[in-house]
Biopython code that builds the backbone (N, CA, C, O; Angstrom):
import numpy as np
from Bio.PDB.StructureBuilder import StructureBuilder

atoms = [
    (1, "MET", "N", (8.790, -61.675, 151.190)),
    (1, "MET", "CA", (9.483, -60.423, 150.972)),
    (1, "MET", "C", (10.733, -60.412, 151.843)),
    (1, "MET", "O", (10.667, -60.718, 153.034)),
    (2, "ALA", "N", (11.855, -60.066, 151.260)),
    (2, "ALA", "CA", (13.106, -59.973, 152.021)),
    (2, "ALA", "C", (13.671, -58.572, 151.854)),
    (2, "ALA", "O", (13.670, -58.014, 150.756)),
    (3, "PHE", "N", (14.148, -58.016, 152.946)),
    (3, "PHE", "CA", (14.798, -56.716, 152.942)),
    (3, "PHE", "C", (16.270, -56.947, 153.255)),
    (3, "PHE", "O", (16.605, -57.493, 154.307)),
    (4, "ILE", "N", (17.144, -56.535, 152.350)),
    (4, "ILE", "CA", (18.570, -56.810, 152.465)),
    (4, "ILE", "C", (19.329, -55.509, 152.283)),
    (4, "ILE", "O", (19.033, -54.748, 151.362)),
    (5, "THR", "N", (20.297, -55.240, 153.138)),
    (5, "THR", "CA", (21.135, -54.070, 152.931)),
    (5, "THR", "C", (22.467, -54.507, 152.340)),
    (5, "THR", "O", (22.934, -55.620, 152.582)),
    (6, "ALA", "N", (23.068, -53.619, 151.568)),
    (6, "ALA", "CA", (24.364, -53.879, 150.948)),
    (6, "ALA", "C", (25.224, -52.634, 151.096)),
    (6, "ALA", "O", (24.694, -51.527, 151.185)),
    (7, "PRO", "N", (26.550, -52.798, 151.125)),
    (7, "PRO", "CA", (27.428, -51.654, 151.355)),
    (7, "PRO", "C", (27.502, -50.663, 150.193)),
    (7, "PRO", "O", (28.179, -49.642, 150.310)),
    (8, "GLY", "N", (26.837, -50.932, 149.100)),
    (8, "GLY", "CA", (26.832, -50.002, 147.973)),
    (8, "GLY", "C", (25.973, -50.529, 146.847)),
    (8, "GLY", "O", (25.539, -51.681, 146.873)),
    (9, "VAL", "N", (25.729, -49.688, 145.858)),
    (9, "VAL", "CA", (24.850, -50.054, 144.743)),
    (9, "VAL", "C", (25.436, -51.189, 143.920)),
    (9, "VAL", "O", (24.693, -52.079, 143.504)),
    (10, "LYS", "N", (26.732, -51.192, 143.672)),
    (10, "LYS", "CA", (27.357, -52.251, 142.870)),
    (10, "LYS", "C", (27.132, -53.619, 143.519)),
    (10, "LYS", "O", (26.738, -54.571, 142.845)),
    (11, "VAL", "N", (27.380, -53.714, 144.811)),
    (11, "VAL", "CA", (27.159, -54.973, 145.525)),
    (11, "VAL", "C", (25.674, -55.332, 145.486)),
    (11, "VAL", "O", (25.320, -56.495, 145.291)),
    (12, "ALA", "N", (24.808, -54.338, 145.671)),
    (12, "ALA", "CA", (23.362, -54.571, 145.619)),
    (12, "ALA", "C", (22.945, -55.117, 144.257)),
    (12, "ALA", "O", (22.131, -56.038, 144.184)),
    (13, "GLU", "N", (23.488, -54.565, 143.186)),
    (13, "GLU", "CA", (23.164, -55.048, 141.838)),
    (13, "GLU", "C", (23.636, -56.484, 141.647)),
    (13, "GLU", "O", (22.919, -57.298, 141.066)),
    (14, "ASP", "N", (24.829, -56.803, 142.127)),
    (14, "ASP", "CA", (25.344, -58.164, 142.015)),
    (14, "ASP", "C", (24.456, -59.152, 142.775)),
    (14, "ASP", "O", (24.147, -60.234, 142.276)),
    (15, "ILE", "N", (24.054, -58.769, 143.982)),
    (15, "ILE", "CA", (23.173, -59.627, 144.781)),
    (15, "ILE", "C", (21.841, -59.819, 144.067)),
    (15, "ILE", "O", (21.337, -60.938, 143.977)),
    (16, "ALA", "N", (21.272, -58.730, 143.560)),
    (16, "ALA", "CA", (19.976, -58.802, 142.876)),
    (16, "ALA", "C", (20.043, -59.734, 141.666)),
    (16, "ALA", "O", (19.175, -60.589, 141.491)),
    (17, "LYS", "N", (21.067, -59.571, 140.837)),
    (17, "LYS", "CA", (21.208, -60.432, 139.652)),
    (17, "LYS", "C", (21.362, -61.890, 140.044)),
    (17, "LYS", "O", (20.787, -62.774, 139.410)),
    (18, "GLY", "N", (22.140, -62.141, 141.091)),
    (18, "GLY", "CA", (22.340, -63.518, 141.545)),
    (18, "GLY", "C", (21.075, -64.147, 142.087)),
    (18, "GLY", "O", (20.783, -65.307, 141.794)),
    (19, "LEU", "N", (20.322, -63.400, 142.870)),
    (19, "LEU", "CA", (19.084, -63.939, 143.428)),
    (19, "LEU", "C", (18.083, -64.292, 142.337)),
    (19, "LEU", "O", (17.445, -65.344, 142.391)),
    (20, "VAL", "N", (17.944, -63.416, 141.348)),
    (20, "VAL", "CA", (16.975, -63.662, 140.274)),
    (20, "VAL", "C", (17.456, -64.776, 139.349)),
    (20, "VAL", "O", (16.675, -65.659, 138.994)),
    (21, "SER", "N", (18.732, -64.750, 138.954)),
    (21, "SER", "CA", (19.229, -65.765, 138.011)),
    (21, "SER", "C", (19.282, -67.159, 138.632)),
    (21, "SER", "O", (19.240, -68.156, 137.910)),
    (22, "ASN", "N", (19.373, -67.244, 139.961)),
    (22, "ASN", "CA", (19.366, -68.536, 140.645)),
    (22, "ASN", "C", (17.969, -68.929, 141.135)),
    (22, "ASN", "O", (17.816, -69.866, 141.918)),
    (23, "ASN", "N", (16.960, -68.201, 140.664)),
    (23, "ASN", "CA", (15.563, -68.482, 140.993)),
    (23, "ASN", "C", (15.300, -68.453, 142.499)),
    (23, "ASN", "O", (14.494, -69.228, 143.013)),
    (24, "LEU", "N", (15.990, -67.551, 143.198)),
    (24, "LEU", "CA", (15.779, -67.396, 144.636)),
    (24, "LEU", "C", (14.864, -66.210, 144.937)),
    (24, "LEU", "O", (14.391, -66.055, 146.063)),
    (25, "ALA", "N", (14.616, -65.375, 143.927)),
    (25, "ALA", "CA", (13.691, -64.252, 144.055)),
    (25, "ALA", "C", (13.059, -63.997, 142.698)),
    (25, "ALA", "O", (13.706, -64.156, 141.662)),
    (26, "ALA", "N", (11.789, -63.601, 142.707)),
    (26, "ALA", "CA", (11.095, -63.306, 141.458)),
    (26, "ALA", "C", (11.551, -61.961, 140.900)),
    (26, "ALA", "O", (11.682, -61.801, 139.687)),
    (27, "CYS", "N", (11.792, -61.000, 141.783)),
    (27, "CYS", "CA", (12.303, -59.700, 141.368)),
    (27, "CYS", "C", (12.941, -59.024, 142.570)),
    (27, "CYS", "O", (12.634, -59.340, 143.719)),
    (28, "VAL", "N", (13.830, -58.092, 142.281)),
    (28, "VAL", "CA", (14.512, -57.347, 143.343)),
    (28, "VAL", "C", (14.543, -55.884, 142.944)),
    (28, "VAL", "O", (14.940, -55.548, 141.828)),
    (29, "ASN", "N", (14.128, -55.019, 143.844)),
    (29, "ASN", "CA", (14.220, -53.583, 143.636)),
    (29, "ASN", "C", (15.315, -53.035, 144.540)),
    (29, "ASN", "O", (15.484, -53.488, 145.672)),
    (30, "ILE", "N", (16.055, -52.060, 144.035)),
    (30, "ILE", "CA", (17.159, -51.472, 144.783)),
    (30, "ILE", "C", (16.865, -50.002, 145.046)),
    (30, "ILE", "O", (16.577, -49.240, 144.124)),
    (31, "ILE", "N", (16.940, -49.616, 146.307)),
    (31, "ILE", "CA", (16.867, -48.208, 146.691)),
    (31, "ILE", "C", (18.300, -47.805, 147.006)),
    (31, "ILE", "O", (18.879, -48.315, 147.966)),
    (32, "PRO", "N", (18.886, -46.903, 146.224)),
    (32, "PRO", "CA", (20.329, -46.666, 146.289)),
    (32, "PRO", "C", (20.872, -45.996, 147.535)),
    (32, "PRO", "O", (22.049, -46.181, 147.843)),
    (33, "SER", "N", (20.093, -45.241, 148.255)),
    (33, "SER", "CA", (20.665, -44.465, 149.354)),
    (33, "SER", "C", (19.736, -44.465, 150.554)),
    (33, "SER", "O", (18.726, -43.761, 150.571)),
    (34, "VAL", "N", (20.085, -45.260, 151.557)),
    (34, "VAL", "CA", (19.298, -45.304, 152.787)),
    (34, "VAL", "C", (20.242, -45.184, 153.979)),
    (34, "VAL", "O", (21.432, -45.482, 153.876)),
    (35, "ASN", "N", (19.706, -44.753, 155.088)),
    (35, "ASN", "CA", (20.461, -44.767, 156.339)),
    (35, "ASN", "C", (19.986, -45.957, 157.147)),
    (35, "ASN", "O", (18.810, -46.039, 157.499)),
    (36, "SER", "N", (20.888, -46.883, 157.446)),
    (36, "SER", "CA", (20.562, -48.029, 158.288)),
    (36, "SER", "C", (21.077, -47.768, 159.690)),
    (36, "SER", "O", (22.220, -47.351, 159.878)),
    (37, "VAL", "N", (20.231, -48.016, 160.661)),
    (37, "VAL", "CA", (20.630, -47.925, 162.059)),
    (37, "VAL", "C", (20.644, -49.354, 162.584)),
    (37, "VAL", "O", (19.659, -50.081, 162.453)),
    (38, "PHE", "N", (21.764, -49.755, 163.180)),
    (38, "PHE", "CA", (21.898, -51.141, 163.606)),
    (38, "PHE", "C", (22.792, -51.256, 164.839)),
    (38, "PHE", "O", (23.553, -50.350, 165.178)),
    (39, "MET", "N", (22.666, -52.410, 165.494)),
    (39, "MET", "CA", (23.496, -52.713, 166.650)),
    (39, "MET", "C", (24.686, -53.527, 166.147)),
    (39, "MET", "O", (24.507, -54.560, 165.501)),
    (40, "TRP", "N", (25.881, -53.069, 166.439)),
    (40, "TRP", "CA", (27.083, -53.758, 165.989)),
    (40, "TRP", "C", (28.081, -53.806, 167.133)),
    (40, "TRP", "O", (28.551, -52.774, 167.613)),
    (41, "LYS", "N", (28.395, -55.026, 167.561)),
    (41, "LYS", "CA", (29.342, -55.247, 168.660)),
    (41, "LYS", "C", (28.974, -54.427, 169.889)),
    (41, "LYS", "O", (29.828, -53.818, 170.532)),
    (42, "GLY", "N", (27.669, -54.427, 170.200)),
    (42, "GLY", "CA", (27.190, -53.772, 171.404)),
    (42, "GLY", "C", (27.005, -52.272, 171.307)),
    (42, "GLY", "O", (26.647, -51.635, 172.297)),
    (43, "GLU", "N", (27.240, -51.691, 170.138)),
    (43, "GLU", "CA", (27.090, -50.244, 169.974)),
    (43, "GLU", "C", (26.118, -49.927, 168.848)),
    (43, "GLU", "O", (26.068, -50.634, 167.842)),
    (44, "LEU", "N", (25.354, -48.869, 169.022)),
    (44, "LEU", "CA", (24.431, -48.408, 168.001)),
    (44, "LEU", "C", (25.218, -47.713, 166.896)),
    (44, "LEU", "O", (26.033, -46.832, 167.171)),
    (45, "GLN", "N", (24.977, -48.103, 165.657)),
    (45, "GLN", "CA", (25.698, -47.567, 164.506)),
    (45, "GLN", "C", (24.703, -47.032, 163.475)),
    (45, "GLN", "O", (23.527, -47.396, 163.486)),
    (46, "GLU", "N", (25.181, -46.181, 162.601)),
    (46, "GLU", "CA", (24.386, -45.697, 161.476)),
    (46, "GLU", "C", (25.286, -45.636, 160.258)),
    (46, "GLU", "O", (26.426, -45.180, 160.343)),
    (47, "GLU", "N", (24.776, -46.096, 159.125)),
    (47, "GLU", "CA", (25.599, -46.158, 157.919)),
    (47, "GLU", "C", (24.741, -45.949, 156.676)),
    (47, "GLU", "O", (23.573, -46.339, 156.644)),
    (48, "LYS", "N", (25.324, -45.336, 155.662)),
    (48, "LYS", "CA", (24.651, -45.149, 154.369)),
    (48, "LYS", "C", (24.848, -46.423, 153.545)),
    (48, "LYS", "O", (25.979, -46.866, 153.345)),
    (49, "GLU", "N", (23.755, -47.006, 153.070)),
    (49, "GLU", "CA", (23.807, -48.269, 152.342)),
    (49, "GLU", "C", (22.802, -48.258, 151.193)),
    (49, "GLU", "O", (22.086, -47.278, 150.984)),
    (50, "ALA", "N", (22.761, -49.356, 150.458)),
    (50, "ALA", "CA", (21.717, -49.592, 149.470)),
    (50, "ALA", "C", (20.776, -50.635, 150.069)),
    (50, "ALA", "O", (21.215, -51.536, 150.784)),
    (51, "LEU", "N", (19.497, -50.512, 149.781)),
    (51, "LEU", "CA", (18.497, -51.444, 150.297)),
    (51, "LEU", "C", (17.903, -52.230, 149.143)),
    (51, "LEU", "O", (17.472, -51.656, 148.143)),
    (52, "LEU", "N", (17.884, -53.545, 149.286)),
    (52, "LEU", "CA", (17.256, -54.414, 148.298)),
    (52, "LEU", "C", (15.950, -54.917, 148.870)),
    (52, "LEU", "O", (15.884, -55.311, 150.035)),
    (53, "ILE", "N", (14.919, -54.906, 148.060)),
    (53, "ILE", "CA", (13.630, -55.467, 148.441)),
    (53, "ILE", "C", (13.373, -56.605, 147.462)),
    (53, "ILE", "O", (13.094, -56.378, 146.284)),
    (54, "ALA", "N", (13.471, -57.833, 147.967)),
    (54, "ALA", "CA", (13.363, -59.010, 147.110)),
    (54, "ALA", "C", (12.022, -59.693, 147.321)),
    (54, "ALA", "O", (11.625, -59.973, 148.452)),
    (55, "LYS", "N", (11.335, -59.957, 146.228)),
    (55, "LYS", "CA", (10.089, -60.710, 146.289)),
    (55, "LYS", "C", (10.472, -62.187, 146.168)),
    (55, "LYS", "O", (10.872, -62.659, 145.104)),
    (56, "THR", "N", (10.338, -62.900, 147.284)),
    (56, "THR", "CA", (10.737, -64.299, 147.310)),
    (56, "THR", "C", (9.723, -65.123, 148.090)),
    (56, "THR", "O", (9.062, -64.615, 148.996)),
    (57, "ALA", "N", (9.606, -66.384, 147.734)),
    (57, "ALA", "CA", (8.715, -67.280, 148.460)),
    (57, "ALA", "C", (9.321, -67.581, 149.824)),
    (57, "ALA", "O", (10.541, -67.662, 149.968)),
    (58, "ARG", "N", (8.473, -67.744, 150.807)),
    (58, "ARG", "CA", (8.939, -68.041, 152.170)),
    (58, "ARG", "C", (9.844, -69.279, 152.168)),
    (58, "ARG", "O", (10.827, -69.333, 152.907)),
    (59, "ALA", "N", (9.512, -70.263, 151.344)),
    (59, "ALA", "CA", (10.293, -71.498, 151.278)),
    (59, "ALA", "C", (11.708, -71.274, 150.731)),
    (59, "ALA", "O", (12.614, -72.057, 151.014)),
    (60, "LYS", "N", (11.894, -70.213, 149.954)),
    (60, "LYS", "CA", (13.211, -69.933, 149.359)),
    (60, "LYS", "C", (14.031, -68.937, 150.163)),
    (60, "LYS", "O", (15.181, -68.664, 149.819)),
    (61, "LEU", "N", (13.460, -68.391, 151.227)),
    (61, "LEU", "CA", (14.123, -67.338, 151.984)),
    (61, "LEU", "C", (15.439, -67.811, 152.596)),
    (61, "LEU", "O", (16.442, -67.101, 152.513)),
    (62, "GLN", "N", (15.456, -68.985, 153.202)),
    (62, "GLN", "CA", (16.688, -69.494, 153.812)),
    (62, "GLN", "C", (17.753, -69.791, 152.763)),
    (62, "GLN", "O", (18.936, -69.531, 152.987)),
    (63, "LYS", "N", (17.336, -70.341, 151.607)),
    (63, "LYS", "CA", (18.286, -70.596, 150.518)),
    (63, "LYS", "C", (18.873, -69.282, 150.014)),
    (63, "LYS", "O", (20.069, -69.201, 149.734)),
    (64, "ALA", "N", (18.037, -68.257, 149.900)),
    (64, "ALA", "CA", (18.509, -66.942, 149.447)),
    (64, "ALA", "C", (19.528, -66.377, 150.434)),
    (64, "ALA", "O", (20.559, -65.843, 150.026)),
    (65, "LYS", "N", (19.241, -66.494, 151.727)),
    (65, "LYS", "CA", (20.148, -65.992, 152.752)),
    (65, "LYS", "C", (21.504, -66.706, 152.671)),
    (65, "LYS", "O", (22.554, -66.067, 152.751)),
    (66, "LYS", "N", (21.472, -68.025, 152.511)),
    (66, "LYS", "CA", (22.718, -68.802, 152.395)),
    (66, "LYS", "C", (23.496, -68.391, 151.150)),
    (66, "LYS", "O", (24.722, -68.276, 151.187)),
    (67, "TRP", "N", (22.775, -68.168, 150.037)),
    (67, "TRP", "CA", (23.442, -67.769, 148.800)),
    (67, "TRP", "C", (24.145, -66.423, 148.974)),
    (67, "TRP", "O", (25.286, -66.250, 148.545)),
    (68, "ILE", "N", (23.460, -65.482, 149.603)),
    (68, "ILE", "CA", (24.054, -64.154, 149.814)),
    (68, "ILE", "C", (25.324, -64.265, 150.651)),
    (68, "ILE", "O", (26.347, -63.673, 150.305)),
    (69, "LEU", "N", (25.269, -65.015, 151.745)),
    (69, "LEU", "CA", (26.444, -65.143, 152.615)),
    (69, "LEU", "C", (27.598, -65.854, 151.920)),
    (69, "LEU", "O", (28.762, -65.552, 152.183)),
    (70, "LYS", "N", (27.283, -66.797, 151.032)),
    (70, "LYS", "CA", (28.334, -67.530, 150.306)),
    (70, "LYS", "C", (28.988, -66.669, 149.236)),
    (70, "LYS", "O", (30.210, -66.689, 149.091)),
    (71, "HIS", "N", (28.201, -65.923, 148.494)),
    (71, "HIS", "CA", (28.714, -65.161, 147.350)),
    (71, "HIS", "C", (29.095, -63.720, 147.670)),
    (71, "HIS", "O", (29.879, -63.110, 146.943)),
    (72, "HIS", "N", (28.563, -63.189, 148.718)),
    (72, "HIS", "CA", (28.875, -61.821, 149.124)),
    (72, "HIS", "C", (29.108, -61.795, 150.628)),
    (72, "HIS", "O", (28.340, -61.190, 151.376)),
    (73, "PRO", "N", (30.186, -62.466, 151.066)),
    (73, "PRO", "CA", (30.387, -62.593, 152.514)),
    (73, "PRO", "C", (30.850, -61.294, 153.164)),
    (73, "PRO", "O", (31.949, -60.805, 152.901)),
    (74, "TYR", "N", (30.017, -60.766, 153.990)),
    (74, "TYR", "CA", (30.403, -59.700, 154.893)),
    (74, "TYR", "C", (29.507, -59.862, 156.106)),
    (74, "TYR", "O", (28.365, -60.307, 155.985)),
    (75, "GLU", "N", (30.006, -59.511, 157.247)),
    (75, "GLU", "CA", (29.238, -59.731, 158.463)),
    (75, "GLU", "C", (27.970, -58.883, 158.434)),
    (75, "GLU", "O", (28.010, -57.683, 158.162)),
    (76, "LEU", "N", (26.870, -59.523, 158.714)),
    (76, "LEU", "CA", (25.584, -58.844, 158.656)),
    (76, "LEU", "C", (25.148, -58.406, 160.049)),
    (76, "LEU", "O", (24.905, -59.249, 160.913)),
    (77, "PRO", "N", (25.047, -57.112, 160.277)),
    (77, "PRO", "CA", (24.573, -56.649, 161.584)),
    (77, "PRO", "C", (23.066, -56.829, 161.703)),
    (77, "PRO", "O", (22.378, -57.074, 160.712)),
    (78, "GLU", "N", (22.572, -56.709, 162.903)),
    (78, "GLU", "CA", (21.132, -56.748, 163.125)),
    (78, "GLU", "C", (20.571, -55.378, 162.803)),
    (78, "GLU", "O", (20.850, -54.405, 163.504)),
    (79, "ILE", "N", (19.780, -55.300, 161.746)),
    (79, "ILE", "CA", (19.205, -54.023, 161.316)),
    (79, "ILE", "C", (18.051, -53.664, 162.250)),
    (79, "ILE", "O", (17.127, -54.454, 162.445)),
    (80, "LEU", "N", (18.114, -52.483, 162.813)),
    (80, "LEU", "CA", (17.059, -52.020, 163.695)),
    (80, "LEU", "C", (16.089, -51.085, 162.984)),
    (80, "LEU", "O", (14.901, -51.055, 163.304)),
    (81, "TYR", "N", (16.594, -50.327, 162.025)),
    (81, "TYR", "CA", (15.779, -49.285, 161.406)),
    (81, "TYR", "C", (16.422, -48.872, 160.087)),
    (81, "TYR", "O", (17.644, -48.756, 159.998)),
    (82, "VAL", "N", (15.615, -48.655, 159.084)),
    (82, "VAL", "CA", (16.110, -48.144, 157.805)),
    (82, "VAL", "C", (15.304, -46.906, 157.463)),
    (82, "VAL", "O", (14.074, -46.952, 157.434)),
    (83, "LYS", "N", (15.988, -45.796, 157.203)),
    (83, "LYS", "CA", (15.325, -44.539, 156.858)),
    (83, "LYS", "C", (15.569, -44.249, 155.377)),
    (83, "LYS", "O", (16.713, -44.208, 154.925)),
    (84, "ILE", "N", (14.508, -44.054, 154.646)),
    (84, "ILE", "CA", (14.603, -43.744, 153.219)),
    (84, "ILE", "C", (14.851, -42.250, 153.064)),
    (84, "ILE", "O", (14.132, -41.435, 153.642)),
    (85, "ASP", "N", (15.874, -41.887, 152.281)),
    (85, "ASP", "CA", (16.193, -40.481, 152.058)),
    (85, "ASP", "C", (15.073, -39.791, 151.278)),
    (85, "ASP", "O", (14.293, -40.446, 150.586)),
    (86, "LYS", "N", (15.002, -38.469, 151.395)),
    (86, "LYS", "CA", (14.024, -37.686, 150.640)),
    (86, "LYS", "C", (14.228, -37.930, 149.151)),
    (86, "LYS", "O", (15.354, -38.084, 148.678)),
    (87, "GLY", "N", (13.139, -37.961, 148.438)),
    (87, "GLY", "CA", (13.192, -38.226, 147.016)),
    (87, "GLY", "C", (12.871, -39.678, 146.691)),
    (87, "GLY", "O", (12.654, -40.024, 145.530)),
    (88, "HIS", "N", (12.840, -40.532, 147.721)),
    (88, "HIS", "CA", (12.538, -41.941, 147.507)),
    (88, "HIS", "C", (11.219, -42.340, 148.161)),
    (88, "HIS", "O", (10.989, -43.521, 148.422)),
    (89, "GLU", "N", (10.369, -41.380, 148.421)),
    (89, "GLU", "CA", (9.103, -41.657, 149.074)),
    (89, "GLU", "C", (8.246, -42.632, 148.274)),
    (89, "GLU", "O", (7.485, -43.407, 148.853)),
    (90, "LYS", "N", (8.364, -42.598, 146.955)),
    (90, "LYS", "CA", (7.569, -43.509, 146.119)),
    (90, "LYS", "C", (7.885, -44.957, 146.445)),
    (90, "LYS", "O", (7.007, -45.816, 146.366)),
    (91, "TYR", "N", (9.129, -45.238, 146.811)),
    (91, "TYR", "CA", (9.482, -46.597, 147.180)),
    (91, "TYR", "C", (8.791, -47.011, 148.476)),
    (91, "TYR", "O", (8.361, -48.156, 148.617)),
    (92, "MET", "N", (8.687, -46.081, 149.414)),
    (92, "MET", "CA", (8.019, -46.400, 150.666)),
    (92, "MET", "C", (6.549, -46.695, 150.426)),
    (92, "MET", "O", (5.993, -47.592, 151.059)),
    (93, "GLN", "N", (5.906, -45.961, 149.524)),
    (93, "GLN", "CA", (4.512, -46.239, 149.187)),
    (93, "GLN", "C", (4.390, -47.644, 148.603)),
    (93, "GLN", "O", (3.456, -48.383, 148.916)),
    (94, "TRP", "N", (5.353, -48.000, 147.748)),
    (94, "TRP", "CA", (5.357, -49.311, 147.110)),
    (94, "TRP", "C", (5.567, -50.403, 148.162)),
    (94, "TRP", "O", (4.874, -51.421, 148.147)),
    (95, "VAL", "N", (6.513, -50.194, 149.068)),
    (95, "VAL", "CA", (6.803, -51.171, 150.116)),
    (95, "VAL", "C", (5.592, -51.360, 151.018)),
    (95, "VAL", "O", (5.254, -52.492, 151.363)),
    (96, "LYS", "N", (4.941, -50.283, 151.400)),
    (96, "LYS", "CA", (3.765, -50.383, 152.273)),
    (96, "LYS", "C", (2.668, -51.209, 151.602)),
    (96, "LYS", "O", (1.922, -51.917, 152.278)),
    (97, "GLY", "N", (2.571, -51.123, 150.297)),
    (97, "GLY", "CA", (1.578, -51.909, 149.569)),
    (97, "GLY", "C", (1.907, -53.398, 149.536)),
    (97, "GLY", "O", (1.016, -54.223, 149.332)),
    (98, "LEU", "N", (3.179, -53.750, 149.734)),
    (98, "LEU", "CA", (3.586, -55.148, 149.703)),
    (98, "LEU", "C", (3.450, -55.835, 151.044)),
    (98, "LEU", "O", (3.266, -57.051, 151.112)),
    (99, "ILE", "N", (3.540, -55.058, 152.111)),
    (99, "ILE", "CA", (3.571, -55.669, 153.451)),
    (99, "ILE", "C", (2.160, -55.988, 153.927)),
    (99, "ILE", "O", (1.983, -56.506, 155.030)),
]
sb = StructureBuilder()
sb.init_structure("model")
sb.init_model(0)
sb.init_chain("A")
sb.init_seg("    ")
for serial, (resi, resn, name, xyz) in enumerate(atoms, 1):
    if name == "N":
        sb.init_residue(resn, " ", resi, " ")
    sb.init_atom(name, np.array(xyz, "f"), 0.0, 1.0, " ", f" {name:<3s}", serial, name[0])
structure = sb.get_structure()
């Protein structure tokens, strides 16, 4: 299982299609509106993003990460916490069942 944040739904959709079409993930679900809290250049930040939950084999995880950085290059901060907005609780139930 891979959890990936993207700066918006369009980018998230592009990443999801690429991961599945390149056989790097079996499926990808997108949660359109989350608050990510992360450390960036020594400061705590918070940003509204899209969250991708990709079902991928452990052996393909590194290949998937390389593909994302090659095709959608943007600096990836260290994610500390992701908060799901109200109305998306069903996704959290689904995620808890996967972990």
